[in-house]
C-alpha positions in Angstrom: -26.4 -60.5 -29.8 -24.3 -63.5 -28.7 -24.0 -66.0 -31.5 -21.2 -68.3 -30.7 -19.4 -69.4 -27.5 -16.2 -71.4 -27.6 -14.9 -72.8 -24.3 -11.6 -74.7 -23.8 -10.5 -76.2 -20.5 -12.7 -74.3 -18.2 -13.4 -76.3 -15.0 -15.2 -79.6 -16.1 -15.7 -78.4 -19.7 -12.8 -79.7 -21.8 -14.2 -78.2 -25.0 -17.6 -76.8 -26.0 -18.9 -75.0 -29.1 -22.3 -73.4 -28.5 -24.4 -71.7 -31.1 -27.1 -69.4 -29.8 -30.2 -68.1 -31.6 -32.7 -65.3 -31.1 -35.5 -65.4 -28.5 -35.3 -67.5 -25.3 -32.7 -70.2 -24.8 -32.8 -72.3 -21.6 -30.0 -74.3 -20.2 -31.1 -77.4 -18.3 -29.4 -80.4 -16.7 -28.7 -82.2 -13.5 -27.5 -80.2 -10.5 -23.7 -80.0 -10.7 -23.6 -80.7 -14.4 -21.9 -77.4 -15.1 -24.7 -75.0 -16.1 -23.4 -72.2 -14.0 -19.9 -72.8 -15.3 -21.1 -71.7 -18.7 -22.2 -68.4 -17.1 -18.9 -68.1 -15.3 -17.0 -68.7 -18.6 -19.1 -66.1 -20.4 -18.4 -63.6 -17.5 -14.7 -64.2 -18.0 -14.8 -63.3 -21.8 -16.9 -60.2 -20.9 -14.0 -58.9 -18.8 -15.1 -59.8 -15.3 -12.7 -61.1 -12.7 -10.9 -64.3 -13.9 -9.4 -66.8 -11.5 -7.0 -69.6 -12.3 -9.3 -71.9 -10.4 -11.4 -71.9 -13.5 -8.7 -73.7 -15.5 -9.3 -77.4 -15.9 -7.1 -79.6 -13.7 -3.9 -80.5 -15.4 -4.2 -77.9 -18.2 -1.8 -74.9 -18.6 -4.5 -72.4 -19.6 -8.1 -71.9 -20.4 -9.6 -70.0 -23.3 -13.1 -68.5 -23.8 -14.2 -66.9 -27.1 -17.5 -65.2 -27.8 -18.9 -63.9 -31.1 -21.4 -61.1 -31.3 -23.4 -59.5 -34.1 -25.9 -56.6 -34.5 -23.6 -54.3 -32.6 -25.1 -51.1 -31.1 -23.9 -47.6 -31.8 -22.4 -47.5 -28.3 -20.3 -50.5 -28.9 -19.1 -49.2 -32.3 -18.2 -45.9 -30.7 -16.2 -47.5 -27.9 -14.3 -49.7 -30.4 -13.4 -46.6 -32.4 -12.4 -44.7 -29.3 -10.1 -47.5 -28.2 -8.6 -48.0 -31.7 -10.2 -51.5 -32.0 -12.3 -52.9 -34.9 -14.9 -55.6 -35.5 -14.5 -58.4 -38.2 -15.1 -57.7 -41.9 -18.5 -59.4 -41.7 -19.6 -57.0 -38.9 -19.3 -59.5 -36.0 -17.3 -58.8 -32.9 -15.0 -61.5 -31.5 -13.9 -61.3 -27.9 -11.3 -63.8 -26.6 -9.7 -64.3 -23.2 -7.0 -66.6 -22.1 -6.2 -67.4 -18.5 -2.9 -69.1 -17.6 -2.0 -71.2 -14.6 0.3 -68.4 -13.5 -2.9 -66.3 -13.0 -2.1 -64.2 -16.0 -4.9 -63.0 -18.3 -4.7 -62.0 -22.0 -7.6 -60.2 -23.6 -8.2 -59.8 -27.4 -10.8 -58.0 -29.6 -10.4 -60.1 -32.8 -6.6 -60.3 -33.1 -5.9 -57.0 -31.3 -4.9 -57.2 -27.7 -6.8 -55.0 -25.2 -7.0 -54.4 -21.5 -9.4 -56.2 -19.2 -11.0 -52.9 -18.4 -11.8 -52.3 -22.1 -13.2 -55.8 -22.4 -15.3 -55.3 -19.3 -16.7 -52.0 -20.7 -17.6 -53.7 -24.0 -19.0 -56.7 -22.2 -21.4 -54.6 -20.1 -22.7 -53.0 -23.4 -23.3 -56.5 -24.9 -24.7 -58.7 -22.1 -26.5 -58.2 -18.8 -26.0 -61.2 -16.5 -28.7 -61.4 -13.8 -27.9 -63.8 -11.0 -28.6 -64.3 -7.3 -26.3 -61.4 -6.4 -28.5 -58.9 -8.3 -31.6 -60.1 -6.4 -29.6 -59.2 -3.3 -28.8 -55.8 -4.8 -32.5 -55.1 -4.6 -32.1 -55.2 -0.8 -29.5 -52.4 -0.9 -31.2 -49.0 -0.7 -28.1 -47.4 -2.1 -28.9 -49.1 -5.4 -32.5 -48.0 -5.7 -31.8 -44.6 -7.1 -29.7 -46.1 -9.8 -32.5 -48.6 -10.7 -35.1 -45.8 -10.8 -33.0 -43.7 -13.2 -32.4 -46.7 -15.4 -36.0 -48.0 -15.3 -37.4 -44.5 -15.8 -35.0 -44.0 -18.8 -33.9 -40.7 -17.3 -31.1 -39.2 -19.2 -31.5 -35.5 -19.8 -32.2 -34.4 -16.2 -29.4 -36.4 -14.6 -27.0 -35.2 -17.2 -27.9 -31.6 -16.7 -27.7 -32.0 -12.9 -24.3 -33.7 -13.1 -23.0 -30.9 -15.2 -24.3 -28.2 -12.8 -22.9 -30.2 -9.9 -19.5 -30.5 -11.6 -19.3 -26.8 -12.2 -20.5 -25.9 -8.7 -17.9 -28.2 -7.1 -15.1 -26.9 -9.4 -16.0 -23.3 -8.4 -16.3 -24.2 -4.8 -12.8 -25.8 -4.8 -11.4 -22.7 -6.6 -13.0 -20.4 -4.0 -11.7 -22.4 -1.1 -8.2 -22.4 -2.7 -8.3 -18.6 -3.0 -9.5 -18.2 0.6 -6.7 -20.5 1.9 -4.1 -18.6 -0.2 -5.4 -15.3 1.0 -5.3 -16.5 4.6 -1.8 -17.8 4.3 -0.6 -14.7 2.5 -2.3 -12.4 5.1 -0.4 -14.1 7.9 2.9 -13.0 6.3 1.7 -9.7 4.8 3.6 -7.5 7.3 6.8 -9.4 6.5 6.2 -9.1 2.8 5.7 -5.3 3.1 8.9 -4.9 5.2 10.9 -7.0 2.7 9.5 -5.0 -0.3 10.2 -1.6 1.3 13.7 -2.6 2.4 14.6 -3.8 -1.1 12.9 -1.0 -3.0 14.3 1.7 -0.8 17.8 0.4 -1.6 17.3 1.0 -5.3 19.7 -1.7 -6.2 21.4 -1.9 -9.6 22.4 -5.3 -11.1 26.2 -5.8 -10.6 26.4 -2.9 -8.1 28.3 -4.9 -5.5 31.2 -5.5 -7.9 31.2 -1.8 -9.0 31.3 -0.6 -5.4 34.0 -3.1 -4.4 36.2 -1.8 -7.3 35.5 1.8 -6.3 36.4 1.2 -2.7 39.7 -0.4 -3.7 40.5 2.7 -5.7 39.6 5.0 -2.8 41.7 3.0 -0.3 44.8 3.5 -2.5 44.0 7.0 -3.7 47.3 8.5 -2.5 49.5 5.9 -4.1 47.5 6.0 -7.3 47.9 9.8 -7.5 51.6 9.7 -6.9 52.1 7.0 -9.6 50.0 8.9 -12.1 52.0 12.1 -11.6 55.3 10.2 -11.9 54.0 8.7 -15.2 52.9 12.1 -16.5 56.4 13.5 -15.7 58.1 10.6 -17.5 56.0 11.2 -20.6 56.2 15.0 -20.6 59.4 15.9 -18.7 59.9 19.1 -16.6 61.9 22.3 -16.7 65.2 20.5 -16.3 64.8 17.7 -18.8 62.7 16.6 -21.7 60.2 13.8 -21.3 60.1 10.5 -23.0 57.7 11.8 -25.7 60.0 14.6 -26.6 63.0 12.3 -26.8 61.2 9.9 -29.0 60.1 12.7 -31.4 63.7 13.9 -31.6 64.9 10.3 -32.4 62.3 10.0 -35.1 63.5 13.2 -36.8 67.1 12.1 -36.5 66.3 8.8 -38.1 64.4 10.6 -40.9 67.5 12.7 -41.6 69.7 9.6 -41.7 67.1 8.0 -44.0 68.0 10.4 -46.7 71.2 8.4 -47.1 70.2 5.0 -45.6 66.9 3.4 -46.4 67.0 1.2 -43.3 67.0 4.4 -41.1 64.0 5.7 -43.0 62.1 2.5 -42.3 62.9 2.8 -38.6 61.8 6.5 -38.6 58.5 5.5 -40.1 57.9 2.7 -37.6 58.6 5.0 -34.7 56.2 7.5 -36.3 53.5 4.9 -36.3 53.7 4.2 -32.6 54.1 7.7 -31.4 50.4 8.7 -31.7 49.4 5.7 -29.5 52.1 6.7 -26.9 50.9 10.4 -27.1 47.3 9.2 -26.4 48.5 7.1 -23.4 50.3 10.2 -22.1 47.2 12.4 -22.6 45.0 9.9 -20.7 47.5 9.6 -17.9 47.4 13.4 -17.6 43.6 13.3 -17.5 43.6 10.6 -14.8 46.3 12.5 -12.8 44.3 15.7 -12.9 41.0 13.9 -11.9 42.3 12.3 -8.8 41.3 15.0 -6.4 39.5 12.4 -4.2 36.7 13.5 -1.9 37.7 12.2 1.6 34.0 11.5 2.3 33.4 9.4 -0.7 35.2 6.4 0.8 32.8 6.4 3.8 29.8 6.6 1.4 31.0 3.7 -0.7 31.8 1.6 2.4 28.3 2.3 3.8 26.6 1.5 0.4 28.6 -1.6 0.0 27.7 -2.8 3.5 24.0 -2.3 2.7 24.2 -4.1 -0.6 26.0 -7.1 0.9 23.6 -7.3 3.8 20.7 -7.5 1.4 22.5 -10.1 -0.7 23.1 -12.2 2.4 19.4 -12.0 3.3 17.7 -12.3 0.0 19.8 -14.3 -2.6 23.5 -13.9 -2.7 23.7 -11.4 -5.7 22.1 -8.1 -6.5 20.3 -9.8 -9.4 18.8 -12.4 -7.0 17.8 -9.7 -4.5 16.1 -7.6 -7.3 14.2 -10.8 -8.5 13.2 -11.6 -4.9 11.9 -8.1 -4.5 9.8 -8.4 -7.6 8.3 -11.7 -6.3 7.5 -10.0 -3.0 5.8 -7.1 -4.7 3.9 -9.6 -6.9 2.7 -11.4 -3.8 1.5 -8.1 -2.3 -0.3 -7.2 -5.5 -1.8 -10.7 -5.5 -3.2 -10.0 -2.0 -5.0 -7.0 -3.4 -6.2 -8.9 -6.5 -7.2 -11.9 -4.4 -10.1 -10.1 -2.9 -11.4 -9.2 -6.3 -11.1 -12.8 -7.4 -12.8 -14.0 -4.2 -15.7 -11.7 -4.7 -16.0 -12.8 -8.4 -15.9 -16.5 -7.4 -18.4 -16.0 -4.6 -20.8 -14.4 -7.1 -20.2 -17.2 -9.6 -20.7 -19.8 -6.9 -24.0 -18.2 -5.8 -25.2 -18.3 -9.4 -24.1 -21.9 -9.9 -25.7 -22.9 -6.7 -29.0 -21.5 -7.9 -28.6 -23.4 -11.2 -27.8 -26.5 -9.2 -30.9 -26.1 -7.0 -33.1 -25.7 -10.1 -31.5 -28.7 -11.8 -32.0 -30.8 -8.6 -35.6 -29.8 -8.5 -36.1 -30.7 -12.1 -34.4 -34.1 -11.5 -36.6 -34.7 -8.5 -39.7 -33.9 -10.5 -38.6 -36.2 -13.3 -37.9 -39.0 -10.8 -41.3 -38.6 -9.2 -43.0 -38.9 -12.6 -40.8 -41.8 -13.5 -41.6 -43.4 -10.1 -45.3 -43.3 -10.8 -44.9 -44.8 -14.2 -42.4 -47.4 -12.9 -44.6 -48.4 -9.9 -47.7 -48.8 -12.2 -45.8 -50.8 -14.8 -44.0 -53.1 -12.3 -47.3 -53.7 -10.4 -48.9 -54.8 -13.6 -46.1 -57.2 -14.2 -46.2 -58.5 -10.6 -50.0 -59.1 -10.9 -49.3 -61.3 -14.0 -46.5 -63.1 -12.1 -48.9 -64.3 -9.4 -48.3 -61.4 -7.0 -51.6 -59.6 -7.4 -51.8 -58.2 -3.8 -48.2 -56.9 -3.8 -47.8 -53.2 -4.4 -44.4 -51.7 -5.2 -44.1 -48.0 -4.5 -41.1 -45.6 -4.6 -40.3 -43.3 -1.7 -38.4 -40.2 -2.7 -37.2 -38.1 0.2 -35.1 -34.9 0.1 -31.5 -35.2 1.2 -28.3 -33.1 0.9 -27.0 -32.7 -2.6 -24.6 -35.3 -3.9 -23.3 -36.2 -7.3 -26.5 -38.1 -8.0 -29.0 -35.4 -6.9 -30.8 -34.4 -3.8 -33.0 -37.5 -3.4 -33.0 -40.6 -1.2 -34.8 -43.3 -3.2 -36.1 -46.5 -1.7 -38.4 -49.2 -3.1 -41.2 -50.1 -0.7 -43.3 -53.2 -0.8 -46.8 -53.8 0.6 -47.5 -57.5 0.6 -51.2 -57.3 1.3 -54.0 -54.7 0.8 -54.2 -52.3 3.8 -50.6 -53.0 5.0 -48.3 -50.0 5.0 -45.4 -50.2 2.5 -42.2 -51.4 4.1 -38.6 -51.8 2.9 -38.2 -54.7 0.4 -35.5 -56.2 2.7 -38.1 -56.7 5.5 -41.0 -58.2 3.5 -39.7 -59.9 0.3 -38.9 -63.6 0.1 -36.3 -65.1 -2.3 -39.0 -66.0 -4.8 -40.6 -62.6 -4.6 -37.2 -60.9 -5.2 -36.7 -63.0 -8.4 -40.1 -62.0 -9.7 -39.7 -58.4 -8.7 -36.4 -58.3 -10.6 -37.9 -60.0 -13.6 -40.8 -57.4 -13.6 -38.3 -54.6 -13.4 -36.2 -56.1 -16.3 -39.4 -56.4 -18.3 -40.3 -52.8 -17.8 -36.8 -51.7 -18.5 -36.3 -53.8 -21.6 -37.5 -51.3 -24.2 -35.3 -48.5 -22.7 -32.2 -50.7 -22.4 -30.1 -51.2 -25.5 -28.2 -54.2 -24.1 -29.3 -57.0 -26.5 -28.6 -60.1 -24.5 -30.0 -60.9 -21.0 -28.9 -63.9 -19.0 -30.8 -65.1 -16.0 -29.0 -67.6 -13.8 -31.6 -69.5 -11.8 -34.3 -66.9 -11.7 -36.7 -69.7 -10.7 -35.4 -69.9 -7.1 -38.4 -69.9 -4.7 -41.1 -70.2 -7.3 -43.1 -73.1 -8.8 -46.4 -74.1 -10.5 -48.5 -71.4 -12.1 -46.0 -68.6 -11.1 -43.2 -70.5 -12.8 -45.2 -70.8 -16.0 -45.8 -67.1 -16.0 -42.1 -66.4 -15.4 -41.4 -68.6 -18.4 -43.9 -66.8 -20.5 -42.5 -63.4 -19.5 -38.9 -64.5 -20.4 -40.2 -65.8 -23.8 -41.9 -62.5 -24.4 -38.7 -60.6 -23.6 -37.1 -62.6 -26.4 -40.0 -62.7 -28.8 -41.6 -59.2 -28.6 -39.0 -57.0 -27.0 -36.2 -58.0 -29.4 -34.0 -59.3 -26.7 -31.9 -62.5 -26.7 -32.6 -64.2 -23.4 -30.6 -67.1 -21.8 -31.9 -68.7 -18.7 -30.5 -71.4 -16.4 -33.5 -73.2 -14.9 -34.6 -76.3 -13.1 -38.3 -75.8 -13.8 -40.1 -77.6 -16.7 -42.6 -74.7 -17.0 -39.8 -72.2 -17.9 -38.0 -74.7 -20.1 -41.2 -75.4 -22.1 -41.5 -71.7 -23.0 -38.1 -71.6 -24.6 -37.4 -71.1 -28.3 -34.2 -73.2 -27.9 -33.0 -75.6 -25.3 -29.4 -76.7 -24.4 -28.8 -79.8 -22.3 -25.7 -79.7 -20.0 -24.5 -83.2 -19.2 -21.6 -84.4 -17.0 -19.8 -87.6 -17.8 -17.1 -89.5 -16.0 -14.5 -91.3 -18.1 -11.9 -93.1 -16.1 -10.5 -90.6 -13.7 -11.7 -87.6 -15.6 -14.9 -85.6 -15.6 -16.3 -83.9 -18.7 -19.3 -81.6 -19.3 -20.9 -81.5 -22.7 -23.5 -79.2 -24.2 -26.2 -80.5 -26.6 -28.8 -78.6 -28.5 -32.1 -80.4 -28.0 -34.9 -80.6 -30.5 -38.3 -82.4 -30.8 -38.4 -85.6 -28.8 -35.1 -84.8 -27.0 -36.7 -81.8 -25.5 -39.7 -83.8 -24.3 -37.5 -86.4 -22.7 -35.5 -83.7 -20.9 -38.7 -81.9 -19.6 -40.0 -85.3 -18.5 -36.8 -85.9 -16.5 -37.2 -82.4 -14.9 -40.8 -83.1 -14.0 -40.4 -86.6 -12.5 -36.8 -87.3 -12.1 -37.0 -90.1 -14.6 -38.8 -90.5 -18.0 -42.1 -92.3 -17.7 -45.0 -92.4 -20.2 -47.0 -90.1 -18.0 -44.2 -87.5 -17.5 -43.3 -87.7 -21.2 -47.0 -87.1 -22.2 -47.1 -84.1 -19.8 -43.8 -82.8 -21.3 -45.1 -83.1 -24.8 -48.3 -81.3 -23.9 -46.3 -78.5 -22.3 -44.2 -78.1 -25.4 -47.3 -77.7 -27.5 -49.3 -75.6 -25.1 -46.9 -73.2 -23.5 -45.3 -71.7 -26.6 -48.7 -71.2 -28.1 -49.9 -68.9 -25.4 -50.8 -65.7 -27.3 -50.9 -63.1 -24.5 -51.2 -62.7 -20.8 -55.0 -63.3 -20.8 -54.4 -66.9 -21.6 -53.1 -67.4 -18.0 -56.2 -65.8 -16.4 
């Protein structure tokens, strides 16, 4: 619950420290004194939109701080999720600072946070009901949301949303597969041609370089053969003369003979003996090459033809044989994917059919739960409306089938019958401003036990009502605070509502020199009576004061609704 509110330099409020208790607290004061500014300041610290127009004239910034206690499990879970923490004493401190440059800083305790996080926390802590929410009742689009909240529906909407999520995900996956298959089918002939062209070539990585080298050899086969034969003759000699190997062997033996008398000659003989085996191996390989160069005249044509094929495929599909092979693998994978896509489509279609059946069942269960909730809700709200001096008004809930959306397959609308025998009509067509206020209060009263938000704020809920109805509205607000365990704050201009409060705050505007100030005072005893007397008659007279004192005694003592009958 909201325990402390600190305001600095917000509009006409230079500084205010407001302590708030349990039950019903009313805010009263002259029109324009700044009552609604308090609500605006609280909205700012709850993360709602902040404007630099709220900064007091001449001040560089405005600050609003709020202190809460009795934190719900939802609030504690959100704090943990966001890496934030409450104070050591269990309270939660929210602070927001707005600068003249239209910059906003948000803090949970001393820890900075985003406005979105502050807004999420704020909506778990306080529910502010103003004129705009009355107008929301006129929007049919909001009625389904209200019914689910007022009916405390959780399990059925959650199950339906999960079924709807799965159905939509499968539907998207199926459509993606269908589009992919359609796109692939349009180029299937091309894929098959490319795959067959590449596969029939049976390319080998690096084949182009190998073929180019072989072609170079075949182009120069005659010269290569001649050079090899000449090299072989140099090594081995012929019938007329010894070859180089024979001469070197003879030189080695001569050096060996000389080495018997000269060590240096022996060393040379050994060195020559060391290189001779390598030279003999070179000669042997030269002989092998020379004998193998009986080139087939048709081989060059075959190599030229193969090289042309390889280069054409490289030009078409990737520049190198490795790239062509990789492209061929991709093409084959795409073709295999076409074959597998049909299996996947059939599986997804079966899955979608199953999930659609589950979705239909979940939608039917949700509709049934909403119809039951609507009956309970209509009965409970009508009882509240009868107490709030609207005995002839009947609120009913129309639930019509519609196409499935994320919220179900129902179109929900609240209908109002203002008098017995009249057919129910849209609230927008038959409800006045005062009736909207009381309908919303009746709905809040019904919802109070199901809603874990501890603090409710009503900004001028008394618009359009007076007299006996106003007293009943005051009683209902007091009961929300006294018996439903809620903390209720209400801005009001009616003495009947103010008299029902557990606490009363007076908002006063003062002009000092060229400056305007708003101050907040907690009223007790005779001060409350004087303020009520002012509200009743505009000025305090003995008669209005007596009336106010009587109201302060009589109204809070009303034990139950029967006291009003």
